[in-house]
C-alpha positions as CSV (number, residue, x, y, z in Angstrom):
1,M,7.9,18.3,-31.9
2,A,11.2,17.2,-30.6
3,N,11.7,13.5,-29.9
4,F,13.8,13.0,-26.8
5,S,15.0,9.5,-25.8
6,P,14.0,8.2,-22.4
7,S,17.6,7.8,-21.4
8,F,18.3,11.5,-22.3
9,L,15.2,12.6,-20.3
10,D,16.3,10.5,-17.3
11,E,19.8,11.9,-17.4
12,V,18.4,15.5,-17.5
13,L,16.2,14.8,-14.5
14,S,18.9,13.0,-12.5
15,R,21.1,16.2,-12.8
16,T,18.2,18.6,-12.1
17,D,17.6,20.1,-8.6
18,L,13.8,20.6,-8.4
19,V,14.2,22.5,-5.1
20,E,16.5,25.0,-6.7
21,I,14.0,25.6,-9.6
22,I,11.0,26.0,-7.3
23,A,12.9,28.1,-4.7
24,R,13.1,30.9,-7.3
25,H,9.4,31.4,-6.8
26,V,8.6,29.8,-3.4
27,E,10.2,30.2,0.0
28,L,10.7,26.6,1.1
29,K,11.4,25.4,4.6
30,K,12.4,22.0,5.9
31,S,9.4,20.0,7.2
32,G,10.2,16.4,8.0
33,S,11.8,14.7,5.0
34,N,10.3,17.2,2.6
35,M,10.3,21.0,2.0
36,M,7.1,23.1,2.5
37,G,6.0,26.4,1.2
38,L,3.0,28.5,0.0
39,C,1.7,27.1,-3.2
40,P,2.7,29.1,-6.4
41,F,-0.4,27.8,-8.2
42,H,-3.1,29.1,-5.9
43,N,-3.4,31.5,-3.0
44,E,-3.2,30.2,0.5
45,K,-2.3,31.4,4.0
46,S,-0.9,28.2,5.4
47,P,1.8,26.2,3.5
48,S,0.4,23.1,1.8
49,F,2.9,22.9,-1.1
50,S,5.4,20.0,-0.5
51,V,8.6,19.3,-2.5
52,S,10.4,16.0,-2.1
53,A,14.1,16.7,-2.7
54,D,14.7,12.9,-2.7
55,K,12.1,12.0,-5.3
56,Q,12.3,15.3,-7.2
57,L,8.5,15.7,-7.2
58,Y,6.2,18.4,-5.8
59,Y,2.5,18.3,-4.7
60,C,0.1,20.8,-3.3
61,F,-2.4,19.4,-0.8
62,G,-4.6,22.4,-1.3
63,C,-5.2,22.6,-5.1
64,G,-3.9,19.2,-6.2
65,K,-1.2,20.4,-8.6
66,G,1.8,18.0,-8.7
67,G,4.6,16.7,-10.8
68,G,8.3,17.0,-11.5
69,P,10.7,19.6,-13.0
70,F,9.3,19.5,-16.5
71,Q,5.7,19.8,-15.2
72,F,6.6,22.8,-13.0
73,L,8.2,24.7,-15.9
74,I,5.2,23.9,-18.1
75,E,2.4,24.7,-15.7
76,H,4.0,27.6,-13.7
77,D,6.4,29.3,-16.2
78,G,4.5,28.6,-19.4
79,Y,7.1,26.4,-21.2
80,S,6.2,23.8,-23.8
81,F,7.6,20.3,-23.1
82,P,10.5,20.6,-25.6
83,E,11.3,24.1,-24.2
84,A,11.3,22.7,-20.7
85,V,13.6,19.9,-21.6
86,E,16.0,22.1,-23.5
87,Y,16.1,24.7,-20.7
88,L,17.0,22.1,-18.0
89,A,19.5,20.4,-20.3
90,E,21.3,23.7,-20.9
91,K,21.1,24.5,-17.1
92,V,22.8,21.2,-16.2
93,G,25.4,21.4,-19.0
94,M,24.0,18.8,-21.3
95,E,23.8,19.1,-25.1
96,V,20.5,18.4,-26.7
97,P,21.0,15.5,-29.3
98,Q,21.0,16.8,-32.8
99,D,18.0,14.6,-33.8
100,A,15.9,16.3,-31.1
101,Q,16.8,19.9,-31.9
102,R,13.8,22.0,-32.6
103,Q,15.5,24.4,-35.0
104,T,13.4,23.5,-38.0
105,G,10.1,24.6,-39.5
106,D,7.7,26.4,-37.2
107,E,9.8,26.0,-34.1
108,A,12.8,27.7,-35.8
109,R,10.6,30.6,-36.9
110,E,9.3,30.9,-33.4
111,K,12.8,31.2,-32.0
112,K,13.6,33.8,-34.6
113,A,10.5,35.8,-33.8
114,Y,11.4,36.0,-30.1
115,E,15.0,37.1,-31.0
116,M,13.7,39.8,-33.3
117,L,11.3,41.1,-30.6
118,V,14.2,41.4,-28.2
119,R,16.3,43.2,-30.7
120,A,13.4,45.6,-31.4
121,S,13.1,46.3,-27.7
122,E,16.8,47.0,-27.4
123,A,16.7,49.3,-30.5
124,M,13.9,51.3,-29.0
125,S,15.8,51.6,-25.7
126,R,18.8,53.0,-27.6
127,A,16.6,55.4,-29.6
128,L,15.3,56.8,-26.3
129,T,18.8,58.0,-25.3
130,A,19.6,59.3,-28.9
131,P,19.1,63.0,-29.8
132,T,15.9,62.0,-31.7
133,G,14.5,60.6,-28.5
134,S,14.9,63.8,-26.4
135,K,11.2,64.5,-26.5
136,A,10.4,61.1,-25.1
137,A,13.2,61.3,-22.5
138,E,11.9,64.7,-21.3
139,Y,8.4,63.2,-21.0
140,L,9.7,60.4,-18.7
141,K,11.7,63.0,-16.7
142,Q,8.5,65.0,-16.1
143,R,6.8,61.7,-15.0
144,D,9.6,61.2,-12.5
145,L,10.6,57.7,-13.8
146,P,14.1,56.8,-12.7
147,A,16.7,55.3,-15.0
148,S,16.5,52.0,-13.3
149,I,12.7,51.6,-14.0
150,I,13.2,52.8,-17.6
151,R,15.9,50.1,-18.0
152,D,14.3,47.2,-16.2
153,Y,10.9,47.6,-17.8
154,G,12.3,48.1,-21.3
155,I,10.9,51.6,-22.0
156,G,12.0,53.0,-25.3
157,Y,11.1,55.2,-28.2
158,V,10.5,55.0,-32.0
159,P,11.3,58.1,-34.1
160,D,8.8,59.8,-36.4
161,G,8.6,58.8,-40.0
162,Y,9.2,55.4,-41.7
163,G,12.2,53.1,-41.9
164,F,13.2,52.7,-38.3
165,M,12.7,48.9,-38.3
166,N,14.5,48.5,-41.6
167,K,17.5,50.3,-40.2
168,V,17.6,47.8,-37.4
169,F,16.9,44.6,-39.3
170,G,17.4,45.3,-43.0
171,S,14.8,45.6,-45.7
172,D,14.8,42.4,-47.8
173,A,11.5,40.8,-48.5
174,R,11.9,37.9,-46.0
175,T,12.8,40.3,-43.2
176,N,9.9,42.5,-43.9
177,A,7.5,39.6,-43.9
178,Q,8.9,38.5,-40.5
179,L,8.6,42.0,-39.1
180,E,5.0,42.1,-40.3
181,A,4.3,38.7,-38.7
182,I,5.5,39.9,-35.2
183,G,3.5,43.1,-35.5
184,L,6.2,45.7,-36.1
185,L,5.5,46.5,-39.8
186,F,2.2,46.7,-41.7
187,K,1.8,46.3,-45.4
188,G,-0.1,49.1,-47.2
189,D,-0.7,50.1,-50.8
190,H,2.8,51.5,-51.1
191,G,4.7,48.7,-49.4
192,Y,5.7,48.1,-45.8
193,G,5.6,50.8,-43.1
194,D,6.4,51.0,-39.4
195,R,3.4,50.4,-37.2
196,F,4.8,52.5,-34.4
197,R,6.0,56.1,-35.2
198,D,7.0,58.9,-32.8
199,R,5.8,57.0,-29.8
200,L,7.0,56.2,-26.3
201,M,7.3,52.4,-26.2
202,F,6.4,50.0,-23.5
203,T,7.8,46.4,-23.8
204,I,5.2,43.8,-23.1
205,R,6.3,40.4,-21.8
206,D,4.5,37.1,-21.3
207,R,4.4,35.1,-18.1
208,R,7.8,33.6,-18.9
209,G,9.3,37.0,-19.3
210,R,9.7,36.8,-23.1
211,V,9.1,39.9,-25.2
212,V,5.9,39.3,-27.2
213,G,4.8,42.8,-28.2
214,F,4.7,46.5,-27.5
215,G,2.4,49.3,-26.4
216,G,3.1,52.8,-27.8
217,R,2.0,56.1,-26.4
218,V,1.7,59.0,-28.8
219,L,3.8,62.1,-28.0
220,G,2.0,65.2,-28.9
221,T,-1.2,65.1,-31.0
222,G,-2.4,62.0,-32.7
223,E,-4.8,59.1,-32.4
224,P,-5.0,56.6,-30.9
225,K,-3.3,57.8,-27.7
226,Y,-2.2,54.2,-27.0
227,L,-1.5,51.7,-29.8
228,N,-0.7,48.1,-29.0
229,S,0.9,45.4,-31.2
230,P,-1.8,43.6,-33.3
231,E,-2.8,40.0,-32.5
232,T,-0.1,37.7,-33.6
233,N,1.1,34.1,-32.9
234,W,3.0,35.7,-30.0
235,F,0.9,38.5,-28.8
236,H,-2.6,37.8,-27.5
237,K,-3.9,40.9,-25.8
238,S,-6.7,39.3,-23.8
239,D,-4.2,36.8,-22.1
240,L,-1.6,39.4,-21.1
241,L,-1.2,41.7,-18.1
242,Y,1.4,44.5,-18.1
243,G,3.8,43.9,-15.2
244,F,2.9,40.2,-14.7
245,S,6.4,38.6,-15.2
246,E,8.2,41.5,-13.5
247,H,5.9,41.5,-10.4
248,R,4.7,37.9,-10.0
249,D,7.1,36.9,-7.3
250,C,6.8,40.2,-5.4
251,I,3.0,39.8,-5.5
252,R,3.2,36.3,-4.0
253,K,5.6,37.3,-1.3
254,S,3.8,40.5,-0.3
255,K,0.3,39.0,-0.8
256,Q,-0.7,42.3,-2.4
257,L,-1.9,43.0,-5.9
258,V,-3.5,46.2,-7.3
259,V,-5.1,46.3,-10.8
260,V,-4.7,49.7,-12.4
261,E,-5.7,51.0,-15.8
262,G,-2.5,51.8,-17.6
263,Y,1.2,51.3,-18.1
264,M,2.3,54.5,-16.4
265,D,0.3,53.6,-13.3
266,V,2.1,50.2,-13.0
267,L,5.5,52.0,-13.5
268,A,4.6,54.8,-11.0
269,L,3.8,52.1,-8.3
270,A,7.1,50.4,-9.1
271,T,9.0,53.7,-8.8
272,H,7.7,53.9,-5.2
273,D,8.9,50.3,-4.6
274,L,5.3,49.1,-4.8
275,K,6.0,46.3,-7.3
276,F,2.5,44.7,-7.1
277,G,0.7,46.6,-9.9
278,L,-0.8,45.0,-13.0
279,A,-2.7,46.5,-15.9
280,P,-4.7,45.2,-18.9
281,L,-3.4,46.4,-22.2
282,G,-5.5,49.5,-22.7
283,T,-8.8,47.8,-22.9
284,A,-11.4,46.4,-20.5
285,I,-10.1,43.6,-18.4
286,G,-11.3,40.1,-19.5
287,E,-12.1,36.8,-17.8
288,R,-8.8,35.1,-18.6
289,Q,-6.9,38.1,-17.1
290,I,-9.0,38.0,-14.0
291,R,-8.4,34.3,-13.7
292,E,-4.6,34.9,-13.7
293,I,-5.0,37.7,-11.1
294,F,-6.9,35.3,-8.7
295,R,-4.2,32.7,-9.2
296,L,-1.6,35.2,-8.0
297,C,-3.6,36.8,-5.1
298,D,-6.9,36.0,-3.4
299,S,-7.5,39.6,-2.3
300,P,-6.6,41.9,-5.2
301,V,-7.7,45.5,-5.2
302,F,-9.1,46.8,-8.5
303,S,-8.4,50.5,-8.7
304,F,-10.3,52.8,-11.0
305,D,-10.7,56.5,-11.5
306,G,-13.6,58.0,-9.7
307,D,-15.3,59.5,-12.8
308,R,-18.1,57.9,-14.8
309,A,-15.8,56.1,-17.1
310,G,-13.9,54.6,-14.1
311,R,-17.1,53.3,-12.5
312,Q,-18.2,51.8,-15.8
313,A,-14.9,50.0,-16.1
314,A,-15.2,48.7,-12.6
315,W,-18.7,47.4,-13.3
316,R,-17.5,45.6,-16.4
317,A,-14.7,44.0,-14.4
318,L,-17.1,42.9,-11.7
319,E,-19.5,41.3,-14.3
320,R,-16.6,39.3,-15.8
321,M,-15.3,38.1,-12.4
322,M,-18.8,36.8,-11.2
323,P,-18.3,33.3,-12.7
324,L,-14.9,33.1,-11.1
325,L,-15.8,34.3,-7.6
326,K,-15.5,31.8,-4.7
327,A,-16.0,32.2,-1.0
328,E,-12.2,32.2,-0.3
329,L,-11.6,35.0,-2.8
330,T,-12.0,38.6,-1.4
331,P,-11.4,41.1,-4.2
332,R,-11.9,44.8,-3.3
333,F,-12.6,47.9,-5.4
334,L,-11.0,51.3,-4.9
335,Y,-12.4,54.5,-6.5
336,L,-9.9,57.3,-6.6
337,P,-10.8,61.0,-6.3
338,E,-12.2,62.4,-9.6
339,G,-9.4,63.6,-11.8
340,E,-6.8,61.5,-10.1
341,D,-5.1,58.3,-11.0
342,P,-2.5,56.2,-9.1
343,D,0.4,58.0,-10.9
344,S,-0.9,61.5,-9.8
345,L,-1.7,60.4,-6.3
346,L,1.7,58.8,-5.8
347,K,3.3,62.1,-6.8
348,T,1.4,64.2,-4.4
349,E,0.9,61.8,-1.5
350,G,3.7,59.2,-1.8
351,G,3.7,55.4,-1.6
352,Q,2.7,55.0,2.1
353,A,-0.4,57.2,1.6
354,F,-1.4,55.1,-1.4
355,Q,-0.9,51.9,0.6
356,S,-3.2,53.4,3.2
357,R,-5.9,54.1,0.6
358,L,-5.7,50.5,-0.6
359,A,-6.2,49.3,2.9
360,D,-8.7,51.8,4.3
361,E,-10.8,53.1,1.3
362,S,-11.2,50.0,-0.9
363,K,-14.6,48.3,-0.6
364,P,-15.5,44.6,-0.6
365,V,-16.8,43.2,-3.9
366,L,-20.3,42.5,-2.5
367,E,-20.6,46.1,-1.3
368,T,-19.4,47.4,-4.7
369,W,-21.9,45.1,-6.4
370,L,-24.9,46.3,-4.4
371,L,-24.0,49.9,-4.8
372,G,-23.6,49.4,-8.6
373,L,-27.0,47.7,-8.8
374,K,-28.7,50.6,-7.0
375,N,-27.0,53.1,-9.3
376,L,-28.1,51.2,-12.4
377,A,-31.7,50.6,-11.2
378,G,-32.8,54.0,-10.0
379,Q,-35.2,54.9,-7.3
380,G,-38.7,53.7,-6.2
381,A,-40.5,50.4,-6.6
382,D,-39.6,50.2,-10.3
383,G,-36.0,50.7,-9.4
384,R,-36.1,47.9,-6.8
385,A,-37.7,45.6,-9.3
386,R,-35.0,46.4,-11.9
387,M,-32.3,45.9,-9.3
388,A,-33.7,42.5,-8.3
389,K,-34.1,41.4,-12.0
390,K,-30.5,42.4,-12.8
391,A,-29.2,40.8,-9.7
392,D,-30.9,37.5,-10.5
393,A,-29.4,37.5,-13.9
394,M,-25.9,38.1,-12.6
395,L,-26.2,35.6,-9.7
396,A,-27.1,33.0,-12.3
397,T,-23.5,33.2,-13.6
398,M,-21.9,32.3,-10.2
399,T,-20.5,28.8,-9.8
400,D,-20.0,28.9,-6.0
401,S,-23.4,27.9,-4.7
402,Y,-22.7,29.0,-1.1
403,L,-21.5,32.4,-2.1
404,R,-24.4,32.8,-4.5
405,Q,-26.9,32.1,-1.7
406,A,-25.2,34.6,0.6
407,W,-25.3,37.3,-2.1
408,Q,-28.9,36.5,-2.9
409,Q,-29.9,37.0,0.7
410,E,-28.1,40.4,0.7
411,V,-29.8,41.6,-2.5
412,E,-33.2,40.4,-1.3
413,K,-32.7,42.3,2.0
414,A,-31.8,45.4,0.0
415,T,-34.8,45.2,-2.4
416,G,-37.4,43.4,-0.3
417,I,-38.0,41.1,-3.3
418,S,-37.6,37.3,-3.4
419,L,-35.5,36.4,-6.4
420,Q,-36.7,33.9,-8.9
421,Q,-33.5,31.8,-8.7
422,Q,-33.5,31.1,-12.4
423,R,-30.1,29.4,-12.8
424,R,-28.1,29.2,-15.9
425,H,-25.9,26.1,-16.3
426,V,-22.3,27.3,-15.8
427,T,-19.4,24.9,-16.1
428,A,-17.3,25.2,-13.0
429,T,-13.5,24.7,-13.1
430,P,-13.0,21.0,-13.1
431,S,-10.9,19.5,-10.3
432,P,-7.6,18.0,-11.3
433,A,-7.9,14.6,-13.0
434,A,-5.7,13.1,-10.3
435,N,-8.2,13.9,-7.6
436,S,-10.7,11.5,-9.2
437,E,-8.1,8.8,-9.3
438,I,-7.1,9.4,-5.6
439,A,-10.8,9.3,-4.6
440,E,-10.9,5.6,-5.7
441,L,-8.5,4.7,-2.8
442,N,-9.6,4.5,0.8
443,K,-7.3,6.0,3.5
444,I,-5.5,2.7,4.2
445,E,-4.8,2.0,0.5
446,D,-3.6,5.6,0.0
447,R,-1.2,5.6,2.9
448,F,0.0,2.1,2.0
449,I,1.0,3.0,-1.5
450,S,2.5,6.2,-0.2
451,G,4.7,4.1,2.1
452,L,5.9,2.0,-0.9
453,M,6.7,5.0,-3.1
454,Q,8.6,6.7,-0.3
455,K,10.8,3.7,0.5
456,T,11.6,1.6,-2.6
457,E,13.1,-1.3,-0.7
458,R,9.6,-2.1,0.8
459,F,8.6,-3.6,-2.5
460,R,11.2,-6.3,-2.2
461,H,9.6,-7.6,1.1
462,L,6.0,-7.7,0.1
463,P,4.1,-11.1,0.3
464,D,3.1,-12.9,-2.9
465,C,-0.5,-11.9,-2.4
466,A,0.4,-8.2,-2.5
467,K,0.2,-8.2,-6.3
468,N,-3.5,-8.7,-6.0
469,F,-4.1,-5.8,-3.6
470,F,-5.4,-3.4,-6.3
471,I,-6.7,-6.0,-8.8
472,G,-10.1,-4.3,-8.8
473,N,-8.9,-0.8,-9.2
474,D,-8.2,0.0,-12.8
475,G,-6.9,3.5,-12.0
476,V,-4.0,2.2,-9.9
477,K,-3.6,-1.5,-11.0
478,S,-1.4,-1.0,-14.0
479,L,0.9,1.5,-12.3
480,Y,1.2,-0.7,-9.2
481,L,2.1,-3.8,-11.1
482,R,4.6,-1.9,-13.2
483,A,6.4,-1.0,-10.0
484,F,6.9,-4.6,-9.2
485,S,8.5,-5.1,-12.6
486,I,10.8,-2.1,-12.2
487,I,12.0,-3.3,-8.8
488,A,12.5,-6.9,-10.1
489,D,14.8,-5.5,-12.8
490,A,16.6,-3.1,-10.5
491,K,20.1,-4.1,-9.3
492,D,19.8,-2.3,-6.0
493,N,17.4,-0.3,-3.8
494,N,18.5,3.1,-5.3
495,T,16.1,2.8,-8.3
496,D,13.8,5.8,-8.2
497,I,10.5,4.0,-8.9
498,A,8.4,7.2,-8.5
499,R,10.4,9.0,-11.2
500,Q,10.3,6.2,-13.6
501,L,6.5,5.7,-13.1
502,T,5.9,9.4,-13.7
503,R,7.6,9.1,-17.0
504,E,5.8,5.9,-18.0
505,F,2.4,7.0,-16.7
506,P,2.3,10.8,-17.3
507,D,-1.4,11.0,-16.6
508,S,-0.8,9.7,-13.1
509,Q,2.1,12.1,-12.4
510,T,0.0,14.2,-10.0
511,M,-1.2,11.2,-8.0
512,I,2.4,9.8,-7.7
513,S,3.6,13.2,-6.6
514,R,1.0,13.3,-3.9
515,W,2.0,9.9,-2.5
516,V,5.7,10.9,-2.4
517,N,4.9,14.2,-0.7
518,Q,2.5,12.8,2.0
519,A,3.6,12.8,5.6
520,T,6.3,10.2,6.0
521,V,5.0,6.7,6.5
522,Q,7.2,5.4,9.3
523,D,8.1,1.7,9.4
524,I,5.7,0.8,12.3
525,E,2.8,2.5,10.5
526,Y,3.7,0.7,7.3
527,E,3.7,-2.7,9.0
528,S,0.2,-2.0,10.3
529,L,-1.0,-0.9,6.9
530,L,0.4,-4.0,5.2
531,L,-1.5,-6.1,7.7
532,D,-4.7,-4.2,6.9
533,M,-4.1,-4.5,3.2
534,E,-3.7,-8.3,3.4
535,S,-6.8,-8.5,5.6
536,N,-8.9,-6.6,3.1
537,D,-7.6,-8.8,0.3
538,I,-8.7,-11.9,2.2
539,R,-12.2,-10.4,2.8
540,W,-12.4,-9.7,-1.0
541,H,-11.6,-13.4,-1.7
542,L,-14.0,-14.7,0.9
543,K,-16.9,-12.7,-0.6
544,R,-16.4,-14.6,-3.9
545,G,-17.2,-17.9,-2.2
546,P,-14.0,-20.0,-2.6
547,G,-14.0,-23.8,-2.0
548,L,-14.1,-25.2,1.5
549,S,-10.3,-25.9,1.9
550,E,-9.5,-22.4,0.6
551,T,-12.0,-20.8,2.9
552,V,-10.4,-22.6,5.9
553,R,-7.0,-21.4,4.8
554,L,-8.0,-17.8,4.4
555,Q,-9.9,-17.7,7.7
556,K,-6.8,-19.1,9.5
557,R,-4.6,-16.5,7.9
558,M,-7.1,-13.8,8.9
559,S,-6.8,-14.9,12.5
560,E,-3.0,-14.7,12.3
561,L,-3.2,-11.2,10.9
562,K,-5.6,-10.0,13.7
563,S,-3.2,-11.4,16.3
564,Q,-0.3,-9.6,14.6
565,Q,-2.3,-6.4,14.4
566,R,-3.1,-6.5,18.1
567,K,0.5,-6.9,19.0
568,L,1.4,-4.1,16.8
569,T,-1.2,-1.8,18.3
570,E,0.1,-2.6,21.8
571,L,3.6,-1.7,20.6
572,L,2.3,1.6,19.1
573,N,0.6,2.5,22.4
574,E,3.8,1.7,24.4
575,T,6.0,3.8,22.2
576,G,3.4,6.6,21.8
577,A,3.9,6.5,18.0
């Protein structure tokens, strides 16, 4: 792990424009002193994602995600911390110190692996346009894929026979071992051989857009029809969705997502300028992939062939999404006419007609579930009993209790049977750790500390008693007192306390980001909050039974604070603030 000095990290952050980084994915608009947009971490219809250009921190008031430039690259784009630092350093023209370089050991091998995967993809693209690739090129022509799609999605070809990878990379023992590690060669009884031969190749990228593996379609006869890269340190089939990195931003902007079964379906949609298709990598869709889908869009359409196999695939997808379903998620299911797939329908009907199918013919997930239960259970009283029993077992996996109750009522109405309500313990997605910390603060405390974080100079004018304001709150006390030390050491009011605290208290980064991005605490509101905080502090001391003279002093001060608060309230009423 790279070891970056605090001064180096501070310099990188001081040169970084968080707004520019986030604006690649989110349309931001000015709102008061901050920028607002739709959250890139969850689906929402009204903007609750705030970015402070001044403090270089973001926070979503909907899902609780927050942080700075490093955190955004880590949580949104999938960077590791060292990768995020190096990316931003390069972006702002800074050289990473030699002692922090990651070009040793495992990290150097990782970089080499990604470079080799890119070279392999480029070699496959060249092979597609070579004479030996004429069969694959003709196939793509028949499928009406334009050159721009072929280029942008990294479609290529590997010739028949063995030795293609060795021609690209060489054939020494070390190179062969590296090619095996990234899934391009296999080691048999007679040495190394190419995993992919005489196949149309689809480049597969991770959420950051890095090439991590390939899918190969056989041309002519042969099994399997589709062959993917094996599981490697870079390629994890159950985590990946074809088209994710290419379509993520389009999906968020259009608020449309359709899950299809194969690579060619995704490409056919893109050819018709419908860049919102995703596909699992040739196998049934899994829970981790569904979780990513819901993060991108709260109303995805799962499109399946209308035959028996398509309906079975749809049912498996529905079973796997049950624990993830929430009332605010509205997935739908679309069964296509038997013998058709998105690719064939797009050819005969066009993009607009397919859009209409998605809107008019897709069915809500509840309706799909009830129909699937009826088909599984069969007719008569026995069938209704089987339906109720299966429904009860599936409902037990749901974590949203309100949605579960609503579905239970529907299935009881359909079967006439009261379910047993046998519930299995399912761990729901935990709320962000920062939320538990924020919950320790009441509204006055929360707004008061927001006011301090938003205007650093306010720390300099706090009364002496202010250091005791959070003495009983372990979640905030250390951070709050550290802010006093920072401001005492600062030469002017330009010190960015929020940024320094996020570095020193990384576990509190989300909480600090929330304070910074709250609605601006104006001076008159801040004065009122300060009076409330001191009053609460006096009450805290009085409860502990101080001596007589101290009690008299505190009560006198409380009367003064009440008088000041009344005057301030009158002023607020006069100004309409």
